[in-house]
N, CA and C atoms of all chains as a GROMACS GRO file, in nm:
protein
  624
    1MET      N    1  -0.405   2.006   2.412
    1MET     CA    2  -0.386   1.907   2.305
    1MET      C    3  -0.381   1.766   2.367
    2ALA      N    4  -0.445   1.673   2.303
    2ALA     CA    5  -0.442   1.536   2.352
    2ALA      C    6  -0.300   1.479   2.340
    3THR      N    7  -0.266   1.395   2.433
    3THR     CA    8  -0.136   1.330   2.427
    3THR      C    9  -0.132   1.236   2.307
    4ASP      N   10  -0.022   1.241   2.235
    4ASP     CA   11  -0.006   1.153   2.119
    4ASP      C   12   0.050   1.020   2.167
    5GLN      N   13  -0.035   0.919   2.166
    5GLN     CA   14   0.008   0.787   2.214
    5GLN      C   15   0.058   0.698   2.102
    6ARG      N   16   0.060   0.751   1.981
    6ARG     CA   17   0.103   0.669   1.869
    6ARG      C   18   0.247   0.621   1.885
    7VAL      N   19   0.271   0.502   1.836
    7VAL     CA   20   0.407   0.448   1.829
    7VAL      C   21   0.450   0.457   1.683
    8VAL      N   22   0.557   0.530   1.658
    8VAL     CA   23   0.604   0.551   1.521
    8VAL      C   24   0.747   0.499   1.512
    9ARG      N   25   0.773   0.423   1.406
    9ARG     CA   26   0.902   0.355   1.398
    9ARG      C   27   0.946   0.338   1.253
   10ILE      N   28   1.075   0.339   1.235
   10ILE     CA   29   1.134   0.301   1.107
   10ILE      C   30   1.200   0.165   1.126
   11ALA      N   31   1.187   0.079   1.027
   11ALA     CA   32   1.262  -0.047   1.026
   11ALA      C   33   1.353  -0.045   0.903
   12GLU      N   34   1.479  -0.079   0.924
   12GLU     CA   35   1.575  -0.089   0.815
   12GLU      C   36   1.618  -0.234   0.804
   13LEU      N   37   1.586  -0.297   0.692
   13LEU     CA   38   1.615  -0.439   0.674
   13LEU      C   39   1.705  -0.462   0.554
   14GLU      N   40   1.796  -0.555   0.571
   14GLU     CA   41   1.873  -0.603   0.457
   14GLU      C   42   1.831  -0.748   0.433
   15ILE      N   43   1.792  -0.777   0.308
   15ILE     CA   44   1.738  -0.908   0.273
   15ILE      C   45   1.842  -0.985   0.192
   16VAL      N   46   1.841  -1.116   0.204
   16VAL     CA   47   1.927  -1.198   0.118
   16VAL      C   48   1.891  -1.167  -0.028
   17PRO      N   49   1.987  -1.120  -0.108
   17PRO     CA   50   1.953  -1.071  -0.242
   17PRO      C   51   1.873  -1.171  -0.327
   18SER      N   52   1.906  -1.297  -0.317
   18SER     CA   53   1.836  -1.396  -0.401
   18SER      C   54   1.693  -1.420  -0.354
   19GLN      N   55   1.657  -1.368  -0.238
   19GLN     CA   56   1.524  -1.396  -0.183
   19GLN      C   57   1.435  -1.271  -0.174
   20VAL      N   58   1.476  -1.166  -0.242
   20VAL     CA   59   1.402  -1.040  -0.233
   20VAL      C   60   1.258  -1.056  -0.283
   21ALA      N   61   1.239  -1.124  -0.394
   21ALA     CA   62   1.104  -1.136  -0.451
   21ALA      C   63   1.012  -1.212  -0.356
   22GLU      N   64   1.064  -1.321  -0.301
   22GLU     CA   65   0.984  -1.401  -0.210
   22GLU      C   66   0.955  -1.323  -0.081
   23TYR      N   67   1.059  -1.255  -0.030
   23TYR     CA   68   1.041  -1.175   0.091
   23TYR      C   69   0.936  -1.066   0.071
   24THR      N   70   0.946  -0.998  -0.041
   24THR     CA   71   0.857  -0.887  -0.070
   24THR      C   72   0.711  -0.932  -0.076
   25ALA      N   73   0.688  -1.047  -0.136
   25ALA     CA   74   0.551  -1.099  -0.144
   25ALA      C   75   0.495  -1.128  -0.005
   26LEU      N   76   0.578  -1.187   0.080
   26LEU     CA   77   0.534  -1.218   0.217
   26LEU      C   78   0.508  -1.090   0.297
   27LEU      N   79   0.594  -0.991   0.279
   27LEU     CA   80   0.577  -0.865   0.350
   27LEU      C   81   0.448  -0.795   0.306
   28ALA      N   82   0.426  -0.792   0.176
   28ALA     CA   83   0.304  -0.726   0.124
   28ALA      C   84   0.179  -0.793   0.178
   29GLU      N   85   0.181  -0.926   0.184
   29GLU     CA   86   0.067  -1.000   0.238
   29GLU      C   87   0.044  -0.966   0.385
   30GLU      N   88   0.152  -0.958   0.459
   30GLU     CA   89   0.142  -0.928   0.603
   30GLU      C   90   0.089  -0.786   0.625
   31ILE      N   91   0.135  -0.691   0.546
   31ILE     CA   92   0.088  -0.553   0.560
   31ILE      C   93  -0.060  -0.543   0.528
   32ALA      N   94  -0.102  -0.606   0.419
   32ALA     CA   95  -0.244  -0.600   0.381
   32ALA      C   96  -0.332  -0.657   0.492
   33ALA      N   97  -0.292  -0.768   0.549
   33ALA     CA   98  -0.372  -0.830   0.656
   33ALA      C   99  -0.374  -0.741   0.780
   34SER      N  100  -0.262  -0.681   0.813
   34SER     CA  101  -0.255  -0.598   0.935
   34SER      C  102  -0.344  -0.476   0.924
   35ILE      N  103  -0.336  -0.408   0.809
   35ILE     CA  104  -0.416  -0.286   0.792
   35ILE      C  105  -0.565  -0.321   0.787
   36GLU      N  106  -0.597  -0.436   0.727
   36GLU     CA  107  -0.738  -0.473   0.714
   36GLU      C  108  -0.799  -0.520   0.846
   37ARG      N  109  -0.720  -0.595   0.924
   37ARG     CA  110  -0.779  -0.664   1.039
   37ARG      C  111  -0.753  -0.597   1.173
   38GLU      N  112  -0.652  -0.509   1.182
   38GLU     CA  113  -0.616  -0.454   1.312
   38GLU      C  114  -0.647  -0.304   1.321
   39PRO      N  115  -0.745  -0.267   1.403
   39PRO     CA  116  -0.778  -0.125   1.416
   39PRO      C  117  -0.659  -0.040   1.462
   40GLY      N  118  -0.568  -0.101   1.538
   40GLY     CA  119  -0.457  -0.025   1.595
   40GLY      C  120  -0.335  -0.014   1.505
   41VAL      N  121  -0.338  -0.075   1.388
   41VAL     CA  122  -0.228  -0.058   1.292
   41VAL      C  123  -0.270   0.051   1.195
   42LEU      N  124  -0.212   0.169   1.210
   42LEU     CA  125  -0.259   0.286   1.137
   42LEU      C  126  -0.189   0.304   1.003
   43MET      N  127  -0.063   0.260   0.994
   43MET     CA  128   0.013   0.286   0.873
   43MET      C  129   0.129   0.188   0.864
   44LEU      N  130   0.144   0.125   0.748
   44LEU     CA  131   0.260   0.040   0.722
   44LEU      C  132   0.302   0.067   0.578
   45HIS      N  133   0.410   0.141   0.564
   45HIS     CA  134   0.461   0.175   0.432
   45HIS      C  135   0.595   0.103   0.414
   46ALA      N  136   0.605   0.025   0.308
   46ALA     CA  137   0.728  -0.051   0.283
   46ALA      C  138   0.781  -0.018   0.144
   47VAL      N  139   0.910   0.009   0.137
   47VAL     CA  140   0.975   0.042   0.010
   47VAL      C  141   1.110  -0.030   0.004
   48SER      N  142   1.161  -0.041  -0.120
   48SER     CA  143   1.297  -0.094  -0.137
   48SER      C  144   1.376   0.004  -0.223
   49HIS      N  145   1.505   0.013  -0.196
   49HIS     CA  146   1.591   0.102  -0.275
   49HIS      C  147   1.592   0.052  -0.419
   50LYS      N  148   1.573   0.144  -0.515
   50LYS     CA  149   1.573   0.102  -0.656
   50LYS      C  150   1.709   0.045  -0.696
   51SER      N  151   1.814   0.107  -0.648
   51SER     CA  152   1.949   0.064  -0.688
   51SER      C  153   1.998  -0.056  -0.608
   52GLU      N  154   1.936  -0.084  -0.495
   52GLU     CA  155   1.974  -0.197  -0.410
   52GLU      C  156   1.845  -0.257  -0.352
   53PRO      N  157   1.775  -0.338  -0.431
   53PRO     CA  158   1.642  -0.386  -0.389
   53PRO      C  159   1.642  -0.470  -0.261
   54HIS      N  160   1.760  -0.515  -0.219
   54HIS     CA  161   1.764  -0.593  -0.094
   54HIS      C  162   1.765  -0.501   0.028
   55GLN      N  163   1.769  -0.369   0.005
   55GLN     CA  164   1.759  -0.273   0.115
   55GLN      C  165   1.613  -0.231   0.127
   56VAL      N  166   1.549  -0.274   0.233
   56VAL     CA  167   1.406  -0.248   0.253
   56VAL      C  168   1.389  -0.154   0.373
   57ARG      N  169   1.297  -0.061   0.358
   57ARG     CA  170   1.268   0.034   0.467
   57ARG      C  171   1.119   0.037   0.493
   58LEU      N  172   1.082   0.042   0.620
   58LEU     CA  173   0.941   0.052   0.659
   58LEU      C  174   0.919   0.172   0.748
   59LEU      N  175   0.804   0.234   0.731
   59LEU     CA  176   0.755   0.334   0.825
   59LEU      C  177   0.628   0.277   0.887
   60GLU      N  178   0.630   0.262   1.019
   60GLU     CA  179   0.522   0.193   1.088
   60GLU      C  180   0.456   0.287   1.189
   61VAL      N  181   0.324   0.293   1.189
   61VAL     CA  182   0.254   0.374   1.288
   61VAL      C  183   0.145   0.289   1.352
   62TYR      N  184   0.152   0.278   1.485
   62TYR     CA  185   0.053   0.205   1.563
   62TYR      C  186  -0.019   0.304   1.654
   63ALA      N  187  -0.145   0.274   1.687
   63ALA     CA  188  -0.225   0.367   1.767
   63ALA      C  189  -0.170   0.382   1.908
   64SER      N  190  -0.103   0.278   1.958
   64SER     CA  191  -0.053   0.279   2.096
   64SER      C  192   0.047   0.165   2.112
   65GLN      N  193   0.116   0.165   2.225
   65GLN     CA  194   0.207   0.054   2.254
   65GLN      C  195   0.129  -0.077   2.264
   66ALA      N  196   0.008  -0.071   2.321
   66ALA     CA  197  -0.074  -0.192   2.333
   66ALA      C  198  -0.112  -0.245   2.194
   67ALA      N  199  -0.140  -0.154   2.101
   67ALA     CA  200  -0.174  -0.198   1.964
   67ALA      C  201  -0.055  -0.267   1.900
   68TYR      N  202   0.064  -0.216   1.926
   68TYR     CA  203   0.185  -0.280   1.872
   68TYR      C  204   0.206  -0.419   1.934
   69GLU      N  205   0.190  -0.427   2.065
   69GLU     CA  206   0.209  -0.556   2.133
   69GLU      C  207   0.109  -0.660   2.080
   70ALA      N  208  -0.013  -0.615   2.055
   70ALA     CA  209  -0.115  -0.705   1.999
   70ALA      C  210  -0.077  -0.748   1.857
   71HIS      N  211  -0.026  -0.653   1.781
   71HIS     CA  212   0.012  -0.679   1.640
   71HIS      C  213   0.111  -0.795   1.629
   72ILE      N  214   0.212  -0.795   1.714
   72ILE     CA  215   0.318  -0.895   1.699
   72ILE      C  216   0.278  -1.032   1.753
   73GLN      N  217   0.153  -1.042   1.800
   73GLN     CA  218   0.101  -1.173   1.841
   73GLN      C  219  -0.004  -1.226   1.743
   74THR      N  220  -0.032  -1.152   1.638
   74THR     CA  221  -0.136  -1.197   1.543
   74THR      C  222  -0.084  -1.312   1.456
   75PRO      N  223  -0.175  -1.398   1.412
   75PRO     CA  224  -0.134  -1.509   1.324
   75PRO      C  225  -0.064  -1.461   1.198
   76HIS      N  226  -0.112  -1.351   1.136
   76HIS     CA  227  -0.050  -1.306   1.011
   76HIS      C  228   0.090  -1.252   1.034
   77PHE      N  229   0.113  -1.184   1.148
   77PHE     CA  230   0.249  -1.137   1.176
   77PHE      C  231   0.342  -1.255   1.206
   78LEU      N  232   0.294  -1.349   1.286
   78LEU     CA  233   0.379  -1.464   1.322
   78LEU      C  234   0.412  -1.548   1.198
   79LYS      N  235   0.316  -1.559   1.106
   79LYS     CA  236   0.341  -1.632   0.981
   79LYS      C  237   0.453  -1.562   0.903
   80TYR      N  238   0.441  -1.430   0.889
   80TYR     CA  239   0.544  -1.352   0.818
   80TYR      C  240   0.680  -1.369   0.886
   81LYS      N  241   0.682  -1.355   1.017
   81LYS     CA  242   0.808  -1.358   1.092
   81LYS      C  243   0.878  -1.493   1.075
   82THR      N  244   0.801  -1.599   1.083
   82THR     CA  245   0.857  -1.734   1.070
   82THR      C  246   0.903  -1.760   0.927
   83ALA      N  247   0.818  -1.723   0.831
   83ALA     CA  248   0.847  -1.754   0.691
   83ALA      C  249   0.968  -1.677   0.638
   84THR      N  250   0.994  -1.558   0.696
   84THR     CA  251   1.102  -1.474   0.645
   84THR      C  252   1.228  -1.481   0.730
   85ALA      N  253   1.226  -1.562   0.833
   85ALA     CA  254   1.336  -1.561   0.930
   85ALA      C  255   1.473  -1.581   0.863
   86THR      N  256   1.480  -1.670   0.768
   86THR     CA  257   1.610  -1.699   0.706
   86THR      C  258   1.641  -1.605   0.589
   87MET      N  259   1.546  -1.517   0.557
   87MET     CA  260   1.566  -1.424   0.444
   87MET      C  261   1.625  -1.290   0.489
   88VAL      N  262   1.618  -1.263   0.618
   88VAL     CA  263   1.659  -1.133   0.671
   88VAL      C  264   1.803  -1.140   0.722
   89VAL      N  265   1.890  -1.062   0.657
   89VAL     CA  266   2.031  -1.056   0.698
   89VAL      C  267   2.046  -0.970   0.822
   90SER      N  268   1.977  -0.856   0.824
   90SER     CA  269   1.984  -0.767   0.940
   90SER      C  270   1.856  -0.686   0.950
   91LEU      N  271   1.826  -0.647   1.073
   91LEU     CA  272   1.705  -0.569   1.102
   91LEU      C  273   1.741  -0.467   1.207
   92ARG      N  274   1.717  -0.340   1.174
   92ARG     CA  275   1.739  -0.232   1.271
   92ARG      C  276   1.606  -0.161   1.292
   93LEU      N  277   1.562  -0.153   1.417
   93LEU     CA  278   1.438  -0.082   1.450
   93LEU      C  279   1.474   0.051   1.514
   94ILE      N  280   1.416   0.159   1.462
   94ILE     CA  281   1.450   0.293   1.510
   94ILE      C  282   1.323   0.363   1.557
   95ASP      N  283   1.316   0.395   1.685
   95ASP     CA  284   1.202   0.472   1.735
   95ASP      C  285   1.215   0.616   1.687
   96VAL      N  286   1.107   0.666   1.631
   96VAL     CA  287   1.112   0.802   1.576
   96VAL      C  288   0.998   0.887   1.630
   97HIS      N  289   1.020   1.017   1.618
   97HIS     CA  290   0.919   1.117   1.654
   97HIS      C  291   0.855   1.168   1.525
   98PRO      N  292   0.722   1.168   1.517
   98PRO     CA  293   0.660   1.220   1.394
   98PRO      C  294   0.668   1.372   1.388
   99ILE      N  295   0.741   1.426   1.292
   99ILE     CA  296   0.743   1.571   1.270
   99ILE      C  297   0.612   1.610   1.205
  100MET      N  298   0.580   1.542   1.096
  100MET     CA  299   0.448   1.557   1.033
  100MET      C  300   0.424   1.438   0.942
  101LEU      N  301   0.306   1.377   0.957
  101LEU     CA  302   0.264   1.267   0.871
  101LEU      C  303   0.143   1.317   0.795
  102ALA      N  304   0.160   1.337   0.664
  102ALA     CA  305   0.053   1.401   0.587
  102ALA      C  306   0.035   1.331   0.454
  103ALA      N  307  -0.090   1.297   0.423
  103ALA     CA  308  -0.121   1.229   0.297
  103ALA      C  309  -0.259   1.268   0.250
  104LYS      N  310  -0.280   1.250   0.121
  104LYS     CA  311  -0.413   1.274   0.064
  104LYS      C  312  -0.504   1.158   0.104
  105MET      N  313  -0.309  -0.404  -1.571
  105MET     CA  314  -0.288  -0.312  -1.459
  105MET      C  315  -0.234  -0.179  -1.512
  106ALA      N  316  -0.283  -0.069  -1.459
  106ALA     CA  317  -0.234   0.062  -1.501
  106ALA      C  318  -0.088   0.079  -1.460
  107THR      N  319  -0.013   0.150  -1.541
  107THR     CA  320   0.126   0.177  -1.507
  107THR      C  321   0.130   0.269  -1.385
  108ASP      N  322   0.217   0.237  -1.292
  108ASP     CA  323   0.233   0.318  -1.174
  108ASP      C  324   0.332   0.430  -1.204
  109GLN      N  325   0.281   0.551  -1.217
  109GLN     CA  326   0.368   0.665  -1.252
  109GLN      C  327   0.416   0.739  -1.128
  110ARG      N  328   0.379   0.690  -1.012
  110ARG     CA  329   0.418   0.761  -0.891
  110ARG      C  330   0.569   0.768  -0.875
  111VAL      N  331   0.613   0.877  -0.818
  111VAL     CA  332   0.754   0.892  -0.781
  111VAL      C  333   0.760   0.876  -0.630
  112VAL      N  334   0.837   0.778  -0.584
  112VAL     CA  335   0.847   0.749  -0.441
  112VAL      C  336   0.992   0.761  -0.400
  113ARG      N  337   1.014   0.830  -0.291
  113ARG     CA  338   1.151   0.859  -0.253
  113ARG      C  339   1.167   0.868  -0.103
  114ILE      N  340   1.284   0.832  -0.056
  114ILE     CA  341   1.323   0.857   0.082
  114ILE      C  342   1.426   0.970   0.081
  115ALA      N  343   1.417   1.060   0.177
  115ALA     CA  344   1.521   1.160   0.198
  115ALA      C  345   1.580   1.138   0.337
  116GLU      N  346   1.713   1.135   0.343
  116GLU     CA  347   1.783   1.121   0.471
  116GLU      C  348   1.860   1.251   0.496
  117LEU      N  349   1.823   1.322   0.599
  117LEU     CA  350   1.886   1.452   0.627
  117LEU      C  351   1.951   1.451   0.764
  118GLU      N  352   2.066   1.518   0.770
  118GLU     CA  353   2.127   1.546   0.899
  118GLU      C  354   2.121   1.698   0.918
  119ILE      N  355   2.067   1.739   1.032
  119ILE     CA  356   2.044   1.881   1.059
  119ILE      C  357   2.146   1.930   1.163
  120VAL      N  358   2.183   2.054   1.155
  120VAL     CA  359   2.269   2.113   1.259
  120VAL      C  360   2.195   2.097   1.392
  121PRO      N  361   2.255   2.028   1.490
  121PRO     CA  362   2.182   1.995   1.613
  121PRO      C  363   2.116   2.114   1.682
  122SER      N  364   2.183   2.226   1.685
  122SER     CA  365   2.127   2.343   1.755
  122SER      C  366   2.009   2.404   1.680
  123GLN      N  367   1.985   2.361   1.556
  123GLN     CA  368   1.879   2.422   1.476
  123GLN      C  369   1.764   2.326   1.444
  124VAL      N  370   1.760   2.215   1.516
  124VAL     CA  371   1.658   2.114   1.487
  124VAL      C  372   1.517   2.170   1.506
  125ALA      N  373   1.494   2.242   1.614
  125ALA     CA  374   1.358   2.293   1.642
  125ALA      C  375   1.312   2.388   1.531
  126GLU      N  376   1.402   2.477   1.492
  126GLU     CA  377   1.368   2.574   1.388
  126GLU      C  378   1.347   2.502   1.253
  127TYR      N  379   1.436   2.408   1.223
  127TYR     CA  380   1.424   2.333   1.098
  127TYR      C  381   1.291   2.257   1.093
  128THR      N  382   1.259   2.191   1.202
  128THR     CA  383   1.138   2.109   1.209
  128THR      C  384   1.012   2.193   1.186
  129ALA      N  385   1.010   2.312   1.241
  129ALA     CA  386   0.893   2.400   1.223
  129ALA      C  387   0.878   2.439   1.076
  130LEU      N  388   0.990   2.470   1.012
  130LEU     CA  389   0.984   2.508   0.870
  130LEU      C  390   0.944   2.390   0.783
  131LEU      N  391   0.993   2.272   0.815
  131LEU     CA  392   0.958   2.153   0.739
  131LEU      C  393   0.809   2.121   0.753
  132ALA      N  394   0.758   2.129   0.876
  132ALA     CA  395   0.616   2.099   0.898
  132ALA      C  396   0.527   2.196   0.821
  133GLU      N  397   0.567   2.322   0.820
  133GLU     CA  398   0.492   2.424   0.746
  133GLU      C  399   0.492   2.394   0.596
  134GLU      N  400   0.606   2.354   0.545
  134GLU     CA  401   0.618   2.324   0.402
  134GLU      C  402   0.535   2.201   0.366
  135ILE      N  403   0.537   2.100   0.450
  135ILE     CA  404   0.459   1.979   0.423
  135ILE      C  405   0.309   2.010   0.422
  136ALA      N  406   0.265   2.086   0.522
  136ALA     CA  407   0.122   2.120   0.529
  136ALA      C  408   0.078   2.194   0.403
  137ALA      N  409   0.158   2.289   0.359
  137ALA     CA  410   0.122   2.367   0.240
  137ALA      C  411   0.121   2.279   0.116
  138SER      N  412   0.218   2.189   0.104
  138SER     CA  413   0.228   2.104  -0.015
  138SER      C  414   0.108   2.011  -0.027
  139ILE      N  415   0.073   1.947   0.083
  139ILE     CA  416  -0.040   1.852   0.081
  139ILE      C  417  -0.172   1.926   0.055
  140GLU      N  418  -0.183   2.046   0.110
  140GLU     CA  419  -0.307   2.122   0.097
  140GLU      C  420  -0.324   2.179  -0.044
  141ARG      N  421  -0.214   2.227  -0.103
  141ARG     CA  422  -0.226   2.307  -0.226
  141ARG      C  423  -0.191   2.232  -0.353
  142GLU      N  424  -0.120   2.119  -0.343
  142GLU     CA  425  -0.072   2.053  -0.464
  142GLU      C  426  -0.139   1.916  -0.484
  143PRO      N  427  -0.224   1.906  -0.584
  143PRO     CA  428  -0.292   1.777  -0.609
  143PRO      C  429  -0.193   1.662  -0.632
  144GLY      N  430  -0.075   1.694  -0.685
  144GLY     CA  431   0.021   1.589  -0.719
  144GLY      C  432   0.114   1.548  -0.608
  145VAL      N  433   0.102   1.611  -0.492
  145VAL     CA  434   0.181   1.568  -0.375
  145VAL      C  435   0.091   1.477  -0.292
  146LEU      N  436   0.118   1.347  -0.299
  146LEU     CA  437   0.026   1.249  -0.240
  146LEU      C  438   0.060   1.217  -0.095
  147MET      N  439   0.186   1.224  -0.059
  147MET     CA  440   0.226   1.182   0.076
  147MET      C  441   0.359   1.246   0.111
  148LEU      N  442   0.365   1.305   0.229
  148LEU     CA  443   0.492   1.356   0.281
  148LEU      C  444   0.495   1.324   0.430
  149HIS      N  445   0.572   1.223   0.465
  149HIS     CA  446   0.584   1.182   0.604
  149HIS      C  447   0.725   1.214   0.651
  150ALA      N  448   0.734   1.290   0.759
  150ALA     CA  449   0.864   1.331   0.811
  150ALA      C  450   0.876   1.288   0.957
  151VAL      N  451   0.988   1.226   0.991
  151VAL     CA  452   1.012   1.181   1.128
  151VAL      C  453   1.157   1.212   1.165
  152SER      N  454   1.184   1.214   1.296
  152SER     CA  455   1.322   1.229   1.344
  152SER      C  456   1.351   1.117   1.442
  153HIS      N  457   1.476   1.071   1.441
  153HIS     CA  458   1.515   0.966   1.533
  153HIS      C  459   1.499   1.017   1.677
  154LYS      N  460   1.437   0.937   1.763
  154LYS     CA  461   1.419   0.982   1.902
  154LYS      C  462   1.553   1.001   1.972
  155SER      N  463   1.646   0.911   1.945
  155SER     CA  464   1.776   0.918   2.015
  155SER      C  465   1.872   1.018   1.950
  156GLU      N  466   1.844   1.058   1.827
  156GLU     CA  467   1.928   1.154   1.755
  156GLU      C  468   1.836   1.245   1.673
  157PRO      N  469   1.776   1.344   1.737
  157PRO     CA  470   1.672   1.424   1.670
  157PRO      C  471   1.723   1.502   1.548
  158HIS      N  472   1.853   1.512   1.532
  158HIS     CA  473   1.905   1.581   1.412
  158HIS      C  474   1.906   1.489   1.291
  159GLN      N  475   1.871   1.362   1.311
  159GLN     CA  476   1.857   1.269   1.199
  159GLN      C  477   1.711   1.267   1.156
  160VAL      N  478   1.685   1.323   1.040
  160VAL     CA  479   1.548   1.337   0.989
  160VAL      C  480   1.531   1.247   0.867
  161ARG      N  481   1.417   1.183   0.859
  161ARG     CA  482   1.387   1.096   0.744
  161ARG      C  483   1.252   1.133   0.686
  162LEU      N  484   1.243   1.135   0.554
  162LEU     CA  485   1.116   1.162   0.487
  162LEU      C  486   1.081   1.049   0.392
  163LEU      N  487   0.952   1.021   0.382
  163LEU     CA  488   0.898   0.936   0.277
  163LEU      C  489   0.808   1.024   0.191
  164GLU      N  490   0.841   1.035   0.063
  164GLU     CA  491   0.774   1.129  -0.026
  164GLU      C  492   0.709   1.051  -0.141
  165VAL      N  493   0.583   1.081  -0.170
  165VAL     CA  494   0.514   1.020  -0.284
  165VAL      C  495   0.449   1.130  -0.366
  166TYR      N  496   0.487   1.135  -0.494
  166TYR     CA  497   0.430   1.230  -0.589
  166TYR      C  498   0.354   1.150  -0.696
  167ALA      N  499   0.253   1.213  -0.754
  167ALA     CA  500   0.169   1.144  -0.852
  167ALA      C  501   0.246   1.110  -0.978
  168SER      N  502   0.347   1.189  -1.009
  168SER     CA  503   0.423   1.171  -1.134
  168SER      C  504   0.552   1.254  -1.125
  169GLN      N  505   0.639   1.231  -1.221
  169GLN     CA  506   0.761   1.312  -1.227
  169GLN      C  507   0.726   1.460  -1.249
  170ALA      N  508   0.624   1.485  -1.331
  170ALA     CA  509   0.581   1.624  -1.356
  170ALA      C  510   0.531   1.690  -1.227
  171ALA      N  511   0.461   1.614  -1.146
  171ALA     CA  512   0.412   1.668  -1.018
  171ALA      C  513   0.528   1.704  -0.927
  172TYR      N  514   0.632   1.622  -0.930
  172TYR     CA  515   0.751   1.652  -0.849
  172TYR      C  516   0.822   1.777  -0.899
  173GLU      N  517   0.837   1.787  -1.031
  173GLU     CA  518   0.904   1.904  -1.090
  173GLU      C  519   0.826   2.032  -1.055
  174ALA      N  520   0.694   2.023  -1.058
  174ALA     CA  521   0.612   2.140  -1.022
  174ALA      C  522   0.629   2.174  -0.874
  175HIS      N  523   0.636   2.071  -0.792
  175HIS     CA  524   0.648   2.090  -0.646
  175HIS      C  525   0.770   2.174  -0.610
  176ILE      N  526   0.883   2.143  -0.672
  176ILE     CA  527   1.006   2.213  -0.632
  176ILE      C  528   1.016   2.354  -0.689
  177GLN      N  529   0.912   2.396  -0.761
  177GLN     CA  530   0.907   2.535  -0.809
  177GLN      C  531   0.802   2.618  -0.733
  178THR      N  532   0.734   2.557  -0.638
  178THR     CA  533   0.629   2.631  -0.567
  178THR      C  534   0.690   2.731  -0.468
  179PRO      N  535   0.619   2.839  -0.440
  179PRO     CA  536   0.670   2.937  -0.342
  179PRO      C  537   0.696   2.875  -0.204
  180HIS      N  538   0.608   2.784  -0.159
  180HIS     CA  539   0.628   2.727  -0.025
  180HIS      C  540   0.749   2.636  -0.020
  181PHE      N  541   0.776   2.562  -0.131
  181PHE     CA  542   0.896   2.479  -0.130
  181PHE      C  543   1.022   2.566  -0.135
  182LEU      N  544   1.020   2.667  -0.221
  182LEU     CA  545   1.138   2.754  -0.234
  182LEU      C  546   1.165   2.829  -0.103
  183LYS      N  547   1.059   2.869  -0.034
  183LYS     CA  548   1.077   2.935   0.097
  183LYS      C  549   1.147   2.840   0.195
  184TYR      N  550   1.097   2.717   0.201
  184TYR     CA  551   1.157   2.616   0.290
  184TYR      C  552   1.303   2.593   0.253
  185LYS      N  553   1.329   2.576   0.124
  185LYS     CA  554   1.464   2.542   0.078
  185LYS      C  555   1.563   2.654   0.112
  186THR      N  556   1.521   2.776   0.092
  186THR     CA  557   1.608   2.891   0.121
  186THR      C  558   1.628   2.907   0.272
  187ALA      N  559   1.518   2.898   0.345
  187ALA     CA  560   1.524   2.925   0.489
  187ALA      C  561   1.605   2.819   0.563
  188THR      N  562   1.609   2.696   0.509
  188THR     CA  563   1.677   2.587   0.580
  188THR      C  564   1.816   2.556   0.524
  189ALA      N  565   1.857   2.632   0.423
  189ALA     CA  566   1.982   2.598   0.352
  189ALA      C  567   2.101   2.582   0.447
  190THR      N  568   2.113   2.669   0.544
  190THR     CA  569   2.229   2.663   0.634
  190THR      C  570   2.208   2.568   0.751
  191MET      N  571   2.088   2.509   0.760
  191MET     CA  572   2.058   2.418   0.872
  191MET      C  573   2.087   2.272   0.836
  192VAL      N  574   2.101   2.246   0.707
  192VAL     CA  575   2.114   2.107   0.660
  192VAL      C  576   2.262   2.072   0.641
  193VAL      N  577   2.309   1.977   0.720
  193VAL     CA  578   2.448   1.932   0.710
  193VAL      C  579   2.465   1.841   0.588
  194SER      N  580   2.370   1.750   0.569
  194SER     CA  581   2.376   1.659   0.455
  194SER      C  582   2.237   1.615   0.415
  195LEU      N  583   2.223   1.584   0.287
  195LEU     CA  584   2.094   1.540   0.232
  195LEU      C  585   2.122   1.428   0.133
  196ARG      N  586   2.059   1.314   0.157
  196ARG     CA  587   2.071   1.201   0.064
  196ARG      C  588   1.931   1.168   0.013
  197LEU      N  589   1.914   1.168  -0.117
  197LEU     CA  590   1.785   1.134  -0.178
  197LEU      C  591   1.796   0.993  -0.237
  198ILE      N  592   1.702   0.907  -0.202
  198ILE     CA  593   1.707   0.767  -0.246
  198ILE      C  594   1.578   0.733  -0.320
  199ASP      N  595   1.590   0.701  -0.448
  199ASP     CA  596   1.473   0.656  -0.523
  199ASP      C  597   1.436   0.516  -0.476
  200VAL      N  598   1.308   0.497  -0.448
  200VAL     CA  599   1.264   0.368  -0.397
  200VAL      C  600   1.145   0.315  -0.476
  201HIS      N  601   1.129   0.185  -0.463
  201HIS     CA  602   1.015   0.114  -0.522
  201HIS      C  603   0.914   0.087  -0.411
  202PRO      N  604   0.787   0.122  -0.431
  202PRO     CA  605   0.688   0.093  -0.326
  202PRO      C  606   0.653  -0.056  -0.323
  203ILE      N  607   0.688  -0.122  -0.216
  203ILE     CA  608   0.645  -0.263  -0.197
  203ILE      C  609   0.497  -0.264  -0.162
  204MET      N  610   0.462  -0.187  -0.060
  204MET     CA  611   0.322  -0.163  -0.028
  204MET      C  612   0.313  -0.040   0.060
  205LEU      N  613   0.222   0.051   0.023
  205LEU     CA  614   0.194   0.172   0.101
  205LEU      C  615   0.050   0.158   0.149
  206ALA      N  616   0.034   0.139   0.279
  206ALA     CA  617  -0.100   0.109   0.329
  206ALA      C  618  -0.126   0.185   0.459
  207ALA      N  619  -0.241   0.251   0.463
  207ALA     CA  620  -0.277   0.328   0.582
  207ALA      C  621  -0.429   0.331   0.598
  208LYS      N  622  -0.471   0.356   0.720
  208LYS     CA  623  -0.614   0.371   0.748
  208LYS      C  624  -0.660   0.506   0.693
   0.00000   0.00000   0.00000
């Protein structure tokens, strides 16, 4: 079996409640650009808790560590990071092992 | 815009540490069967924390509430649920809003 070089991660973010709508728009824009322009960004799924919309969770899959390093230097990522800096109360990044990633 | 009838959810599970390998195999089998056999199961992504492999997280997307109700009555889901009943320490289901779900 080929070695799985993918980088898989969960991000847990808490957003300033009054800025959730603005944050969400910026995040959606950044995800769309990343998936469209970066071959090494394989999956970016972002959701918010229905009962607590300021609780945002992401599941991120990159083709490799190099793809991730390249991602965080792109203009669209840097724009998102700068624009949302004051909107993010906390950010926890969790390295995870893919048990199974399956979609239609 | 068409109404989005999808049901999107996160599941947070804590597994008995000594049974993680067995649990993971049963979960992977259940996910494969669901995606293959059920048109209404759109996405089932399961991961475990690298530093705490007994912490399992799922991102689940169903086409509709009816698709979800059908899913939990399938033989493969019931087999998984029964076989893993004593392996699961805790299960938290969180209804979420999809900000953006994007993959290659």
